[in-house]
N, C-alpha and C positions, 0 to 999 in steps of 0.2 A: 504494500500500500504506500502511495506517495506520501512523504512527510510534508505536511502543509505548513508553510512559513507564514503565519499570520498571528494576530494578537491572541487568539484563543490558544493556539499551540504554544505561544510564548509563555502564557500564564501556566498552562499545564506542565510545561517542561522546567519550570522553576524548581520543582521538587515536590515531595509529598506533603500537601497540607492536610490538616485534620479532616477537612471535608472530603478530599479525595480518598483518604484512608477509609472514611465511613462508607463511601459508595462502593469501594472494593470489598469491604467487609460484608456489606449487604449482598453483593453478588456471590461472595464465598458462602454465606449462610444459605442462600437459595440453592447453590450447587450441593451443599452438604445435605440438605433435605431431599434434593433430587436424587442423590446417591442412595440415601436411606430408603426412599420409596422404590427406587429401581430394583433393588435387591431384596425387597420385602418378601416376594414369593419364594425366592431361593431358600431363605432361612426359616420360613414358615411352611415350606412345602411338605416336609415329613408330617407335620401336625395336621395339615389340611388333608393329606392322604388318609390319615387315621380317622379324622373327624367325618369325612364323607365316604369312608369305607371303599377306597379306590385302589386300583393297581397303580404302580408308579408311573407307567406310561400315560395314564389318563391325565397327568398333570401337564403334559407337553403343550396342549393348546393354551393353557393359562400362562405358562412361561413364555410362550411365543407371542401372546397377545400384547404384552407390554412393549416388546421390541418393535412389533408392527406399528403400534401407536407412536412410538418414539421416532420411527423412520418418517411417517407421515407428518408428525409434528415438526420435526427438524426442517423438512422441506416447505411445508405450508405456512407455519407460524414465523419462520425466518423472513418470508416475504411480507407478512403482516408487520413485522418489526421495522422493515424498511419503509412501509407505507404509513403506518399509524404511529410509529415511534417505539423506542425500546421500553419506556416506562409502562405504558398501557399494555403492551404485549407481555411483558414479564408478569404483570399483575394478573392478567388473564390466565397465563400458564400456571402460576402458583394456585390460583383459585381452582383451576381445573384438576390438577393432580392432588390438591388437598381434599377437595370434596369427593373425588372418585376413590381415593384411598380410604377416607373416613367411611363412606358407604359400603366399602368392601367388608368392613367389620360386621355388618348386619346382613350380609348375603347368606342365603339359605340353600342356594344351588350353585353348582360349579359353573353353570352357564352364566349366572349373574356376575360371578367373579371375572369370567372371561371378558364380558362387555366392559366392566368397570376398569379392568387392566388396560384395555385399549384406550379408554378415555384418559386414564392416568398417564399412559404413555404419550398421548398427544401433548399433554402439558409438560411432561418431563423432557421429551424430545425437543419441543419448541423452546423451552427455557434455556437449554445449554448454549446454543449459538448466540442467542441474544444477550445473555449475561456475560459471556466471554467478550463480545463486542463492546458492551457497555464498560466493563472493567478495563479493557484495553484503552478505550477512549479517554478515560479519566486518569491514565497512568502516564508519567513522564516517558518520553520516547525511548530513552536508554534502558528503561526497566520493563518494557512491555513483555518481553519474553519470559522474564522471571515471574511477573504477576500472572500472566496467562497460565503458566505451568502450575503456579500455586493454586489458582482457582480451579483448574482442571483436577488437581489432586484432591479437592474437596469431594469429588464424586466417589472415589474409593474410600475416602475417610468416612463419608456418610454411611456407606455399606458396612464398613468395619464397626462403627458405633451401633448400627442396627443389629449386627450379629451379637455384639456384647449385650445389648439390651434384650434381645430375644432369648439368649441363654439364661438371663436373670429372671425374666418375667413370664416366659412361656409356660414353665411348669406351674406357675401360680395362677395366672389370669387367662391363659389360653392364647391361641393364635390371633384371636380378634383384637387383643390388646395392642399388638404391633401396629395394626391398621388404624386404631383409634389415635395412638400417639403420632403415627405418620401422617394423619389427616388433620388433627387439631393444631399441631405446632405450625405447619405452613399457613393455616388460616389466621393464626395469631400474628405471624410474620407479615402476612398480607396487610394487616392494619398498620403496622409500622412502615411498610413500603409506601402505603398511600400518603402518609404524612411526611416522609423523609426522602424517598428515592427520587432523584432528579431525572429529567429527560436527557437524552443524549445531546451533547453540544453539537456534534456533527449533524444530527438530524435537524436540530433547530436552525443551524446556519444554512442548511440546504432549503429550508422553508422559511425564508427570512421575512416574515410578516412583522408588523410593528409589535404585536403581542409577543412573538417569539424573540424579537430583539430585546425586549425588557426582561424576558426570562433568561436570556444569555447573560445579560449584565448582572442580574441578581445572582446567578450561579457563579460567575467569575469573581464577583466581589466576595463570595464566601471562601474562595480559594486563595485570593490575593491579599497580601498585607496592606496594599495600597488601594485607594478608591479609584476605580477605572471609569473612564468615559470613552465609549467606543461608538463609532458610526458603522453602518452596515458594510461600508467599503473596507473596513479593517479586517473583515473575516470572510466576506463573500468572494467567490472566484468563478470565472466562467466555467461552465461544464464542458469538459472535453468529450466529444462523442467517440465512442469506441465501436468498432465493427462487431456485430453479434458473433459470439463464440459458437462454433459448430462442433458436434461430436466427431465429425470426419477428420478434423485437424489432428486428432490424437493418433490417427493411423496414417498420416502423411509424413513426408520428409524423413523417412527412416524410423518413425516412432512406433510403428505397429508392434514390433517385438517387445519394445519397452512397455507399451500399454497393456498387452496381454499379460506380461510378467507382473506388472504392478497390480492389475486387477486380480490376478490369481493369488498374489501374496496377501493382499487385503482380505479377500474372500476366505481363503483357507485358514488364515490365522484367526480370523474372527469366528469361524466355525469351531476351531479347537478351543479358543478362549471361552466361548459361551457354552460349549459342551461341558467344560470344567466348572465355570462360574455358576451356571444355573442349576446344575444337577449335583454338585459336590455334597451338600448336606444329606440329600436323599441317598446317594451312593454309600456314604459312610454309615448311615443308619442301617441300610440293607447289609452292609459288611459286618455289623454287630456292634457299632458304637452306640452307646446310650443316647436316646433322643435328646436329652437335656444338653448334651455336649456337641451335637452336630452343628449348631450355629457358629461354634468357634472355628469351624473350617472356613466359613466366609470371612471371619475376622482375620484368620491367619493369612489367607491368600491376599486379601486386600491390604493388610498392614505390610506384608512383604513387598507388594507392588509399590506402595508408597516409599518404603525405605530404599528399594532399588531405583525408583524413579528420580530421587534427588541427585545422586551422582550421575545417573544417565543424562539428566537434563543439562548437567554441566559439561560432560565429556562428549555427548553426541555431536555438537557442532564441530568438534575437533577431530572426529574419527570418520573413517570411510563407512558410510551408511550400509553399503552392500556387505562389507566384511562383518560389521557388528551384528547385522541381522542374521547372516549365515551362522555366526557363532551362537546366537541366541536360539536359533531353531535347532541346532545340534544339541544344545543343552536341554531344550524342551523335549526332544525325542528321548534322550537318556532319562530324563526325570519321569516321563510318562511310563517308560519301561520299568523304572525302579518302583513306581507306584503299583503297577500291575503285578510285579513279583512279590511285593511286600504286603499287599492289602489283606491277604488271607491270614497272615501271621498275627494280625491284631496287635502288633507292637505300635501302639498309637503314638508314642513319642517320636519314633523314627518316621512313621507315616506323615505326621504333621511337619516334620522337617522337610520332607519331600514336597508337601503341599506349599510350604513357604517358598521353596526354591522354584516351584511352578509360577510364583508371582513374577519371577524373572524370565524363566525359560518358555513360558506360555503366554503370560500377560505383558511382560516388559516390552514386547514388540509393539504394543499399542503406542508407546512413546516414539520408538524408532521409526514407525511407519509415517509419522508426521514429517520426517525429514526425507522420506523415500522419494516423494514427488519432486521435492526441491533438487535432489541429487540426480534425478532422471529426466527432467523436462526443462526446456528453455523457459525463461520468465514469461514470455507472451502467452503461453498456453497453460500455465500452472493453475490458474483459478479453475478452468474447465477440468483439468486433469485431477485436481484435488476433489472437486465435487463428485465426479464419477467414481473415483477410487473409494471414497467414503461410502458412496451408494453400494458399491460391491461389498464393502465390509459389512454394512448393515444387512445385506442379503445373506452373507455368511452367518451373522449373528442369529438371524431368524432360523436358518437351516440347522445351526448347531443346537439351538434350544429345542427345535422341533424333533430332531432325530434322536436326541439323548435318551428319551424314554424307551424308544424301540430298541436301541442298541443295548440298553441296560436289561431289558426283558429278554433279549435274545442271547446275550453274551455273559451276563452276570457282571459282578464288580471287577473281576480280574480282566475279563475280555473288554470291558468298557475302557480301561486305561490303555490297553494295547490298541484299541480302536482309535484312541486319541492320537496315536503316532501317525495315522494315515494323513489327516489334514496337515499336520506339522511337516511331514515329509514332502507333501505336495507344495506347501508354501515355500519350503527350502528350495525345491527344484525351480519354482517360479522366480525366486530371488536370483538364482544362478543364470536364469535366462535373460535377466534385465541388462540392457546395455549399460556398461559401467561408465557413466558420464558424471561421476561425482565431482562436485565443485567445492573447492576449499572455502569459497566465499558464500556458501549456502546460508549460513546463519545471518550474515549481513543482509542477504536478499530477503530472508523470511521476516526480519524485523523492520525492514524499511518500508 
């Protein structure tokens, strides 16, 4: 994104004011609750199976529903954010996933949970791109990458907190309690957002009415130590028309092999990650772990993901993306095999160590994939390439959640982990097929 040299960016780039930190904190809290609600079905799955007297594979549609909703929400509500503004879109998203999650606690049929998870997914999927954009817009230019990574990590952090909470209260209050908490807290936050959350300055400056001009001045004066007097010419700029991006461009000029490789890497990695993430508590319960302890599997894998993500975020811009992804997929294949070989032993300490390592070898690629498009495409097609790559990833997430129950029923817990090797191996092959056009200045391009 072009770094805009105007009075708005000058104020933002002065450093972190208390008001900017507040906006970023609100975005972080939305992402935290988003992550909590996203993984709610995973760590309540075993209890729902028991409560509704189901086979494990019957949970697959419910696990898939949220991801389908998130995919539609990310595409549809992202457009709403550009049209109506970040503030109103975020509040709509929080209201949607808060209410849908709360109503899930009162569902008496699995079909009702399925519908509510789609609605919750719409809100959760729509919130993520909008809150990331808003947090970045209120962040000084030199810190955008750090803040964006921090806000993104709120998603697995929310899942981790949800797992801890589930382990503590599920035996006492039942699976419904998770959805009551996951619904009520976002609705309380919604009230705070209504009174505090500002609109995107970028959105206001692109719609420079007299009313929006006054809103811009009010927001900037909350961030600046000096009283500002701006006119519209200080921040408006002529809109540069861009030719419409077409999918065909990703298959021209020698990019066809790269595009197939990138799409395959995203799709197969997300299949593996969601096979693991969505079904892990259910798998461990079927393997003999007490139901009260299964939510700790979600805690472990998400906590490990966060711990691995911090050094990865620092080193990834300095490393060859193709090589680091290859290494991570090899690790993931070995970890999946180790889980398959050890799961029947019920040596839970060792098994949980392998689960933690899976946060790097199966989930850590989620961070590295963000750099894959940068390393593989010229700047003029990256936006189109990124959108389609993420779309392939979401398709993989749907498939991974959908097929997990069938694989578990057919292969058992040992076979499940060995089956996990298949998408990881295919993703590794796709990485090797990608044209190695790594750019040492990739990080500069991404943050500019």
